[in-house]
C-alpha positions, -999 to +999 in steps of 0.1 A: +000+000+000+028+024+009+047+019-023+015+025-044+008+057-025+044+070-029+043+062-066+009+079-070+021+110-050+054+112-069+036+110-103+010+136-093+037+160-081+057+155-113+026+161-134+017+193-115+053+207-118+053+199-155+019+216-161+032+247-141+063+249-163+043+245-195+019+272-184+046+298-190+047+308-153+084+300-153+108+296-182+129+265-178+166+273-175+185+269-207+155+275-231+168+297-259+143+317-278+149+332-313+153+370-314+154+391-346+145+426-357+156+460-368+176+486-349+178+522-362+187+557-352+213+584-355+244+596-338+236+621-310+267+642-303+254+654-270+241+622-255+253+619-218+279+646-227+299+620-247+278+611-277+261+578-287+240+562-313+204+566-302+172+553-317+148+524-315+146+486-318+117+466-332+122+430-321+105+396-324+113+374-293+100+340-301+073+355-324+062+382-299+067+418-310+085+441-285+098+476-290+125+495-272+145+527-271+181+522-278+213+539-266+245+525-282+276+538-264+311+532-279+335+521-252+366+516-273+374+526-308+403+519-332+412+521-369+432+496-389+457+505-416+432+495-443+406+520-430+384+495-412+373+504-377+368+482-346+359+485-310+335+476-282+302+491-271+273+487-247+239+489-262+211+495-238+175+485-247+148+501-226+115+483-234+085+505-243+061+483-222+080+491-190+091+455-186+127+465-179+161+470-197+188+448-211+223+455-223+241+440-253+279+440-246+294+439-281+325+439-303+322+455-337+340+458-370+332+484-396+344+476-431+347+506-454+327+507-486+338+521-519+325+555-511+339+578-484+323+576-449+301+546-456+308+514-436+292+479-432+288+470-395+294+435-383+289+432-345+286+403-321+273+406-286+259+390-255+229+400-234+238+411-198+228+434-170+190+431-174+163+445-151+127+435-146+116+406-168+150+408-185+170+405-153+182+369-161+186+374-198+215+358-216+223+348-251+241+360-282+232+383-311+248+394-344+241+429-357+248+438-394+240+468-416+253+500-432+262+532-413+279+565-420+308+572-397+301+604-377+322+634-379+319+668-362+307+688-392+275+667-396+241+681-388+223+670-356+204+638-362+229+627-389+243+602-397+216+576-399+221+539-389+199+509-396+208+473-390+194+438-386+198+419-353+195+381-350+203+356-323+189+338-293+179+349-258+171+329-226+161+337-191+133+362-200+105+359-175 
């Protein structure tokens, strides 16, 4: 009798925990969701007194549309002999629905085009430092697209930037 009761109780608990996980109340650790979208904006020479790329992100996270304000701060910057640029940056996404923020810690390369000032961005990064429902976010993304390298004689709001973002994210509540 005891072994039957223990087996029944264990099976019931297992089924209840499984139903709870499937309900979406908790995301199982290690579940990676696809993320893709478009980021766009312009260089703001006065942002935080240092300048940054600022704009917006339109993302699909596992098929759910989310939008965010974006601030892309260059941390390091260098130039190679062939004119290519490289460096690191921190991209902060602040979600429009108030669900929190997440940072993308990234390394970038900018490959010069055939025309002056135009580059193709190739960037790889990881999610970190989230808040709210994004507090435990992790994963990797690739960001690619054209941009015009800013310089001091450009008008406010220029140059423009638009890129695609693709990758995976896990740990989102």
